[in-house]
C-alpha positions in Angstrom: 16.4 -4.2 25.2 17.1 -1.5 27.8 14.3 -2.4 30.2 13.2 -6.0 31.0 9.5 -6.5 30.2 7.1 -9.5 30.0 7.2 -11.4 26.7 3.5 -11.7 25.8 0.7 -9.8 27.5 -2.9 -11.0 27.4 -5.2 -8.4 26.1 -9.0 -8.2 26.7 -9.5 -7.3 23.1 -7.2 -7.4 20.0 -6.3 -3.7 19.2 -7.3 -4.2 15.5 -10.7 -5.4 16.6 -11.3 -1.9 18.0 -10.4 -0.4 14.6 -12.7 -2.9 12.8 -15.6 -1.9 15.1 -14.9 1.7 14.4 -14.8 1.1 10.6 -18.1 -0.9 10.7 -19.8 1.7 12.8 -18.9 4.4 10.3 -19.8 2.2 7.2 -16.2 2.5 5.9 -15.1 0.0 3.3 -12.5 -2.3 4.9 -10.7 -5.6 4.4 -9.2 -7.7 7.2 -7.3 -10.7 5.8 -5.1 -11.0 8.9 -5.7 -10.8 12.7 -3.0 -8.1 13.0 -4.1 -5.8 10.1 -7.1 -4.0 8.7 -7.2 -1.9 5.5 -9.7 0.9 5.1 -10.5 2.9 2.0 -11.3 6.5 2.6 -12.2 9.2 0.0 -10.6 12.5 0.6 -11.1 15.9 -1.1 -8.2 15.2 -3.4 -7.8 11.4 -3.8 -8.6 8.0 -2.4 -6.5 7.1 0.7 -5.5 3.6 1.7 -5.3 3.3 5.5 -3.8 0.3 7.2 -3.8 -0.3 10.9 -1.3 -2.9 11.9 -0.7 -4.4 15.3 3.0 -5.0 16.0 3.0 -7.3 19.1 6.8 -7.2 19.6 6.6 -3.4 19.9 3.1 -3.3 21.6 2.2 -0.7 19.0 -0.8 -0.1 16.8 0.7 1.4 13.6 -1.3 3.4 11.2 -0.3 4.3 7.6 -2.3 6.5 5.3 -1.1 6.1 1.7 -1.9 7.7 -1.6 -0.6 7.1 -5.1 2.1 9.4 -6.2 3.3 8.8 -9.7 6.6 10.5 -9.4 8.8 10.5 -12.5 12.5 9.8 -11.8 13.5 13.4 -12.5 11.3 14.8 -9.7 12.0 12.2 -7.0 14.8 14.2 -5.4 12.5 17.2 -5.0 9.7 14.9 -3.6 12.2 13.7 -1.0 13.2 17.3 -0.2 9.4 18.0 0.3 9.0 15.0 2.6 11.9 16.2 4.7 10.5 19.8 4.8 7.1 18.5 5.8 8.5 16.3 8.5 10.3 19.2 10.1 6.8 20.7 10.7 5.1 17.6 12.0 4.3 17.2 15.6 2.6 13.8 15.3 3.6 11.2 12.8 5.7 11.6 9.7 5.7 11.2 5.9 7.5 8.6 3.8 7.9 8.3 0.1 8.4 4.8 -1.4 9.6 5.3 -4.9 9.4 1.6 -5.9 5.6 1.6 -5.2 5.0 5.2 -6.2 3.3 5.8 -2.8 3.5 8.6 -0.3 2.2 7.9 3.2 1.7 9.4 6.6 2.7 7.0 9.4 2.3 7.0 13.2 2.2 4.5 16.0 0.2 4.3 19.2 2.3 2.6 21.9 0.2 0.3 24.1 2.8 -1.1 26.4 2.0 -3.1 29.5 -1.3 -4.4 28.1 -2.9 -0.9 27.5 -6.0 -1.1 25.4 -6.8 1.4 22.6 -10.1 3.1 22.6 -12.4 3.9 19.7 -11.7 7.7 20.2 -7.9 7.1 20.2 -8.2 5.1 16.9 -10.4 7.7 15.4 -7.9 10.4 16.4 -5.1 8.4 14.8 -7.1 8.1 11.6 -8.2 11.7 11.6 -4.6 12.9 12.1 -3.3 10.8 9.3 -6.1 11.9 6.9 -5.8 15.6 7.8 -2.1 15.5 7.3 -2.5 13.8 3.9 -5.2 16.2 2.8 -3.1 19.2 3.9 0.0 18.2 2.0 -1.4 16.4 -1.0 -1.4 19.5 -3.1 2.2 20.3 -2.2 3.2 16.9 -3.7 1.2 17.7 -6.8 2.9 21.1 -7.1 6.3 19.5 -7.0 5.4 16.7 -9.4 3.2 18.4 -12.0 3.8 22.2 -11.6 7.6 21.8 -11.4 7.7 23.8 -8.1 10.5 23.4 -5.6 9.8 21.8 -2.3 10.1 25.2 -0.6 7.6 26.8 -3.0 5.2 23.8 -2.7 5.3 23.9 1.1 4.7 27.6 1.2 1.6 27.2 -1.0 0.3 24.3 1.2 0.8 26.3 4.4 -1.0 29.4 3.0 -4.2 29.9 5.0 -7.0 32.2 3.9 -9.0 34.1 6.5 -12.7 34.7 6.1 -14.9 34.0 3.2 -15.5 35.6 -0.2 
């Protein structure tokens, strides 16, 4: 460790409790089998997202992952990884991962709460919103690579295409 810090900091409220209150207030389906983790199911426009908020006490960080199933055949996995890399080059907050053993793509980010800082409901909502927005934005790019046989570059160009106005 580069900087000496206290080992264990007492917190007024467990960071995952804040997320649980947020989930309950919004009537989201959630499961909390552990003090340090809560799993929330959220329906998006394209698929069902599995969101996990995990408290990592040794890092003093509230980690969020927003995952969706991605049945990637072996022959397309290299292009999926190229897409993940290309997407991550554009990300300002968080990043994407692809876990081939589980056939899952996910957006991940962490909120550092060092020195006993407490997360607020708006911060947790912003973490969730950013993760969901990122997944919704790039979900189709993953599908273009997997099922339309597009390259990562073509899929990303399609995902980044924005229409102006209404028909």
